[in-house]
BAVEXVEX-971366 format. One record per residue (C-alpha): residue number from 0; residue in three letters; chain; x, y negated, z. Coordinates in steps of 0.25 Angstrom, whole numbers. Each point is the difference from the previous one (the first is absolute). Last residue first. Layout:
+-----+---------+--------+-------+-------+-------+
: num : residuo : cadena :  east : north :    up :
+-----+---------+--------+-------+-------+-------+
: NUM :     ALA :      A :     X :     Y :     Z :
...
+-----+---------+--------+-------+-------+-------+
This chain:
+-----+---------+--------+-------+-------+-------+
: num : residuo : cadena :  east : north :    up :
+-----+---------+--------+-------+-------+-------+
: 245 :     UNK :      A :   -57 :   -53 :    38 :
: 244 :     UNK :      A :     4 :    12 :    12 :
: 243 :     UNK :      A :   -14 :     7 :    -2 :
: 242 :     UNK :      A :    -2 :    -2 :   -14 :
: 241 :     UNK :      A :    14 :     4 :    -1 :
: 240 :     UNK :      A :    -4 :    13 :     7 :
: 239 :     UNK :      A :   -12 :     4 :    -7 :
: 238 :     UNK :      A :     7 :     1 :   -13 :
: 237 :     UNK :      A :    11 :     9 :     6 :
: 236 :     UNK :      A :   -10 :     9 :     4 :
: 235 :     UNK :      A :    -5 :     0 :   -14 :
: 234 :     UNK :      A :    14 :     3 :    -5 :
: 233 :     UNK :      A :     0 :    12 :    10 :
: 232 :     UNK :      A :   -13 :     5 :    -4 :
: 231 :     UNK :      A :     4 :    -1 :   -14 :
: 230 :     UNK :      A :    13 :     8 :     2 :
: 229 :     UNK :      A :    -9 :    12 :     8 :
: 228 :     UNK :      A :   -11 :     0 :   -12 :
: 227 :     UNK :      A :    11 :     2 :   -10 :
: 226 :     UNK :      A :     6 :    12 :     9 :
: 225 :     UNK :      A :    12 :     2 :     5 :
: 224 :     UNK :      A :     4 :    13 :     5 :
: 223 :     UNK :      A :    -8 :     5 :   -12 :
: 222 :     UNK :      A :    12 :     8 :    -4 :
: 221 :     UNK :      A :     1 :    -7 :   -13 :
: 220 :     UNK :      A :     0 :   -14 :     7 :
: 219 :     UNK :      A :    11 :     4 :    11 :
: 218 :     UNK :      A :    10 :     7 :    -9 :
: 217 :     UNK :      A :    -2 :   -10 :   -10 :
: 216 :     UNK :      A :     3 :   -11 :     8 :
: 215 :     UNK :      A :   -11 :   -10 :     4 :
: 214 :     UNK :      A :     7 :    -2 :    14 :
: 213 :     UNK :      A :    -8 :     4 :    13 :
: 212 :     UNK :      A :    -8 :   -15 :     4 :
: 211 :     UNK :      A :     4 :    -8 :    13 :
: 210 :     UNK :      A :    -5 :   -14 :     4 :
: 209 :     UNK :      A :     9 :   -10 :     7 :
: 208 :     UNK :      A :    -7 :   -14 :     4 :
: 207 :     UNK :      A :     7 :   -11 :    -2 :
: 206 :     UNK :      A :     7 :    -7 :    11 :
: 205 :     UNK :      A :    -9 :    -9 :    12 :
: 204 :     UNK :      A :     4 :   -15 :     1 :
: 203 :     UNK :      A :     7 :     3 :     8 :
: 202 :     UNK :      A :     7 :    14 :     4 :
: 201 :     UNK :      A :    -3 :    14 :     5 :
: 200 :     UNK :      A :    -7 :    10 :    -8 :
: 199 :     UNK :      A :   -12 :     5 :     2 :
: 198 :     UNK :      A :    -6 :     3 :   -14 :
: 197 :     UNK :      A :     4 :    13 :    -5 :
: 196 :     UNK :      A :    -9 :     8 :   -10 :
: 195 :     UNK :      A :     1 :    15 :    -2 :
: 194 :     UNK :      A :    -7 :     5 :   -12 :
: 193 :     UNK :      A :    11 :    11 :    -4 :
: 192 :     UNK :      A :     9 :     2 :    12 :
: 191 :     UNK :      A :    13 :    -7 :     4 :
: 190 :     UNK :      A :     1 :     0 :    15 :
: 189 :     UNK :      A :     1 :   -16 :     6 :
: 188 :     UNK :      A :     5 :     2 :    13 :
: 187 :     UNK :      A :    12 :     8 :    -3 :
: 186 :     UNK :      A :     6 :   -13 :    -8 :
: 185 :     UNK :      A :     2 :    -7 :    14 :
: 184 :     UNK :      A :     1 :   -13 :     5 :
: 183 :     UNK :      A :    -9 :    -7 :   -11 :
: 182 :     UNK :      A :    -1 :   -14 :    -6 :
: 181 :     UNK :      A :    12 :    -4 :     5 :
: 180 :     UNK :      A :     6 :    -4 :   -14 :
: 179 :     UNK :      A :     9 :    11 :     0 :
: 178 :     UNK :      A :   -10 :    10 :     4 :
: 177 :     UNK :      A :    -9 :    -6 :   -11 :
: 176 :     UNK :      A :    10 :     2 :   -10 :
: 175 :     UNK :      A :     3 :    16 :     6 :
: 174 :     UNK :      A :   -15 :     2 :    -1 :
: 173 :     UNK :      A :    -1 :    -6 :   -13 :
: 172 :     UNK :      A :    11 :    11 :    -6 :
: 171 :     UNK :      A :    -6 :    11 :     9 :
: 170 :     UNK :      A :   -13 :    -2 :    -7 :
: 169 :     UNK :      A :     5 :     1 :   -14 :
: 168 :     UNK :      A :     8 :    13 :     4 :
: 167 :     UNK :      A :   -14 :     5 :     5 :
: 166 :     UNK :      A :    -6 :    -1 :   -12 :
: 165 :     UNK :      A :    -8 :   -12 :    -8 :
: 164 :     UNK :      A :     1 :   -12 :    10 :
: 163 :     UNK :      A :   -10 :   -10 :    -1 :
: 162 :     UNK :      A :     3 :   -14 :     6 :
: 161 :     UNK :      A :   -13 :    -9 :     4 :
: 160 :     UNK :      A :    -1 :   -14 :     3 :
: 159 :     UNK :      A :    10 :    -8 :    -8 :
: 158 :     UNK :      A :    -2 :   -15 :    -1 :
: 157 :     UNK :      A :    14 :    -3 :     1 :
: 156 :     UNK :      A :     5 :     8 :   -10 :
: 155 :     UNK :      A :    16 :    -3 :    -3 :
: 154 :     UNK :      A :     3 :     4 :    13 :
: 153 :     UNK :      A :    -4 :    13 :    -1 :
: 152 :     UNK :      A :     6 :     2 :   -14 :
: 151 :     UNK :      A :    14 :    -6 :     7 :
: 150 :     UNK :      A :    -2 :    13 :    11 :
: 149 :     UNK :      A :    -3 :     9 :   -12 :
: 148 :     UNK :      A :    12 :    -4 :    -8 :
: 147 :     UNK :      A :     9 :     1 :    14 :
: 146 :     UNK :      A :    -4 :    15 :     1 :
: 145 :     UNK :      A :     5 :     3 :   -13 :
: 144 :     UNK :      A :    14 :     4 :     5 :
: 143 :     UNK :      A :    -6 :     7 :    14 :
: 142 :     UNK :      A :    -6 :     9 :   -10 :
: 141 :     UNK :      A :    12 :     2 :    -7 :
: 140 :     UNK :      A :     7 :     4 :    12 :
: 139 :     UNK :      A :   -12 :     9 :     5 :
: 138 :     UNK :      A :     1 :    10 :   -13 :
: 137 :     UNK :      A :    -9 :    -5 :   -12 :
: 136 :     UNK :      A :    -8 :    14 :    -3 :
: 135 :     UNK :      A :    -8 :     0 :   -12 :
: 134 :     UNK :      A :     9 :    14 :    -4 :
: 133 :     UNK :      A :    11 :   -11 :    -6 :
: 132 :     UNK :      A :    -4 :   -14 :     5 :
: 131 :     UNK :      A :   -10 :   -10 :   -10 :
: 130 :     UNK :      A :     6 :   -14 :     4 :
: 129 :     UNK :      A :    -8 :   -10 :     8 :
: 128 :     UNK :      A :     0 :     7 :    14 :
: 127 :     UNK :      A :   -12 :    -2 :    11 :
: 126 :     UNK :      A :    -9 :    -5 :   -12 :
: 125 :     UNK :      A :    -7 :   -12 :    -5 :
: 124 :     UNK :      A :   -14 :    -4 :    -6 :
: 123 :     UNK :      A :    -6 :   -12 :     3 :
: 122 :     UNK :      A :   -15 :    -3 :     0 :
: 121 :     UNK :      A :   -13 :   -12 :     0 :
: 120 :     UNK :      A :    -2 :     7 :   -14 :
: 119 :     UNK :      A :     9 :     8 :    -9 :
: 118 :     UNK :      A :     1 :    -4 :   -14 :
: 117 :     UNK :      A :     0 :    11 :   -11 :
: 116 :     UNK :      A :     3 :    -2 :   -13 :
: 115 :     UNK :      A :     7 :     9 :    -5 :
: 114 :     UNK :      A :    13 :    -6 :    -3 :
: 113 :     UNK :      A :     8 :     6 :    11 :
: 112 :     UNK :      A :    -3 :    13 :    -3 :
: 111 :     UNK :      A :   -11 :    10 :     2 :
: 110 :     UNK :      A :    -8 :    -3 :    10 :
: 109 :     UNK :      A :   -15 :     3 :     0 :
: 108 :     UNK :      A :   -12 :    -4 :     9 :
: 107 :     UNK :      A :    -1 :   -14 :    -2 :
: 106 :     UNK :      A :     0 :   -14 :     6 :
: 105 :     UNK :      A :     4 :     6 :    12 :
: 104 :     UNK :      A :    -3 :    -3 :    14 :
: 103 :     UNK :      A :   -15 :     2 :     0 :
: 102 :     UNK :      A :    -3 :    12 :     5 :
: 101 :     UNK :      A :    -2 :     9 :   -12 :
: 100 :     UNK :      A :    12 :    -6 :    -6 :
:  99 :     UNK :      A :    10 :     2 :    11 :
:  98 :     UNK :      A :    -7 :    15 :     2 :
:  97 :     UNK :      A :     4 :     2 :   -16 :
:  96 :     UNK :      A :    14 :    -9 :     1 :
:  95 :     UNK :      A :     5 :    10 :    11 :
:  94 :     UNK :      A :    -5 :    13 :    -7 :
:  93 :     UNK :      A :     6 :    -5 :   -14 :
:  92 :     UNK :      A :    13 :    -4 :     7 :
:  91 :     UNK :      A :     3 :    14 :     6 :
:  90 :     UNK :      A :    -2 :     6 :   -13 :
:  89 :     UNK :      A :    10 :    -7 :    -7 :
:  88 :     UNK :      A :     2 :   -13 :    -8 :
:  87 :     UNK :      A :    -1 :   -11 :    12 :
:  86 :     UNK :      A :     2 :     0 :    14 :
:  85 :     UNK :      A :     9 :   -11 :     0 :
:  84 :     UNK :      A :     3 :    -6 :   -12 :
:  83 :     UNK :      A :    14 :     3 :    -9 :
:  82 :     UNK :      A :    -6 :     8 :    -8 :
:  81 :     UNK :      A :    11 :    11 :     0 :
:  80 :     UNK :      A :     3 :     0 :    15 :
:  79 :     UNK :      A :   -15 :    -3 :     2 :
:  78 :     UNK :      A :    -3 :    13 :    -6 :
:  77 :     UNK :      A :     9 :    10 :    -5 :
:  76 :     UNK :      A :     9 :    -1 :    12 :
:  75 :     UNK :      A :   -11 :    -4 :    11 :
:  74 :     UNK :      A :     3 :   -12 :     6 :
:  73 :     UNK :      A :     2 :     1 :    16 :
:  72 :     UNK :      A :    -9 :     1 :    12 :
:  71 :     UNK :      A :   -13 :    -8 :    -1 :
:  70 :     UNK :      A :    -4 :   -12 :     9 :
:  69 :     UNK :      A :   -11 :    -7 :    -5 :
:  68 :     UNK :      A :    -2 :   -15 :     5 :
:  67 :     UNK :      A :   -15 :    -6 :     1 :
:  66 :     UNK :      A :    -2 :   -15 :     3 :
:  65 :     UNK :      A :     7 :    -5 :   -14 :
:  64 :     UNK :      A :     1 :   -15 :    -1 :
:  63 :     UNK :      A :    -4 :     0 :   -17 :
:  62 :     UNK :      A :     4 :     6 :   -13 :
:  61 :     UNK :      A :     3 :    14 :     6 :
:  60 :     UNK :      A :    16 :     6 :     2 :
:  59 :     UNK :      A :     5 :    12 :    -3 :
:  58 :     UNK :      A :    13 :     1 :     7 :
:  57 :     UNK :      A :    14 :     3 :    -8 :
:  56 :     UNK :      A :     4 :    13 :    -5 :
:  55 :     UNK :      A :    16 :     3 :     3 :
:  54 :     UNK :      A :     5 :     5 :   -14 :
:  53 :     UNK :      A :    -2 :     9 :   -11 :
:  52 :     UNK :      A :   -12 :    -8 :    -7 :
:  51 :     UNK :      A :    -1 :    12 :   -11 :
:  50 :     UNK :      A :     0 :    -5 :   -16 :
:  49 :     UNK :      A :   -12 :    12 :    -5 :
:  48 :     UNK :      A :     3 :     8 :   -12 :
:  47 :     UNK :      A :     4 :    11 :     9 :
:  46 :     UNK :      A :   -13 :     0 :     9 :
:  45 :     UNK :      A :    -6 :    12 :    -2 :
:  44 :     UNK :      A :    15 :     7 :     0 :
:  43 :     UNK :      A :     4 :    -5 :    13 :
:  42 :     UNK :      A :    11 :   -11 :     1 :
:  41 :     UNK :      A :    14 :     4 :    -1 :
:  40 :     UNK :      A :     5 :   -15 :     1 :
:  39 :     UNK :      A :    -9 :    -6 :     9 :
:  38 :     UNK :      A :     0 :    13 :     9 :
:  37 :     UNK :      A :    14 :    -2 :     1 :
:  36 :     UNK :      A :     0 :   -17 :     2 :
:  35 :     UNK :      A :   -11 :     3 :    12 :
:  34 :     UNK :      A :     9 :    11 :     5 :
:  33 :     UNK :      A :    13 :    -9 :     0 :
:  32 :     UNK :      A :    -6 :   -11 :     7 :
:  31 :     UNK :      A :    -7 :     9 :    10 :
:  30 :     UNK :      A :    14 :     4 :     4 :
:  29 :     UNK :      A :     6 :   -12 :     0 :
:  28 :     UNK :      A :   -10 :    -5 :     9 :
:  27 :     UNK :      A :     4 :   -16 :     2 :
:  26 :     UNK :      A :    -1 :    -5 :   -13 :
:  25 :     UNK :      A :   -11 :    -9 :    -1 :
:  24 :     UNK :      A :    -3 :   -10 :   -12 :
:  23 :     UNK :      A :   -15 :     6 :    -2 :
:  22 :     UNK :      A :    -2 :    -3 :    16 :
:  21 :     UNK :      A :     5 :   -13 :    -2 :
:  20 :     UNK :      A :    -8 :    -5 :   -11 :
:  19 :     UNK :      A :   -13 :     5 :     6 :
:  18 :     UNK :      A :     4 :    -7 :    13 :
:  17 :     UNK :      A :     2 :   -13 :   -10 :
:  16 :     UNK :      A :   -13 :     2 :    -5 :
:  15 :     UNK :      A :    -7 :     2 :    15 :
:  14 :     UNK :      A :     7 :   -15 :     2 :
:  13 :     UNK :      A :    -6 :    -6 :   -12 :
:  12 :     UNK :      A :   -13 :     5 :     4 :
:  11 :     UNK :      A :     0 :    -4 :    14 :
:  10 :     UNK :      A :     6 :   -14 :    -6 :
:   9 :     UNK :      A :   -12 :    -2 :   -10 :
:   8 :     UNK :      A :   -10 :     4 :    12 :
:   7 :     UNK :      A :     7 :   -11 :    10 :
:   6 :     UNK :      A :    -1 :   -12 :   -12 :
:   5 :     UNK :      A :   -16 :     6 :    -2 :
:   4 :     UNK :      A :    -3 :     0 :    15 :
:   3 :     UNK :      A :     7 :   -15 :     0 :
:   2 :     UNK :      A :    -8 :    -5 :   -13 :
:   1 :     UNK :      A :   -12 :     5 :     7 :
:   0 :     UNK :      A :     2 :    -9 :    13 :
+-----+---------+--------+-------+-------+-------+
């Protein structure tokens, strides 16, 4: 039985890696590809010596089967679009990973590059859109183009228990998937608010619970709309839900 479990785990790991390769190769949204490339060529002055990633950003995977999935909006132009890893290299990531480290979901509190040693614990990080959009605003068509990647991520995480949505657009992406899968009837029945937790979904076995948080953007963190204590509390709630559904 142990060998069987190890074999399934290795297949899942290989499939997640294959999904990441498909994300990296995607060119479905010409506007986004042009923007990512332009930003990578022009660069920000403080990163002029960096080689930008400048293309779709894959999922950030943990080393074991994850029970928590974090869904953001899209890579930052000079963060993940530069470093090639979700929420890495900008202040949004600094804010997020500090809370994750303090609550046991990340090995360290700082995320500056793909080779900084940061490892996720029991967690996968994805996004509603995998390319950095102009003005941080992907179009509905671009979000729809990326939605199969979100569905495949769900399919490849058999032990998933909790989905944490960072912002309303991330919640919308998850609820649209849940509606397509028959878990919900109306998106309006699950309105976004910070700290909201939704568990009453249709389907057996029960679909993963959905948690909501304000996005850790500078607009939210600099104004105090999202504080470190608020984000820690959401991750603590995720821990409790994972334990309840274990």
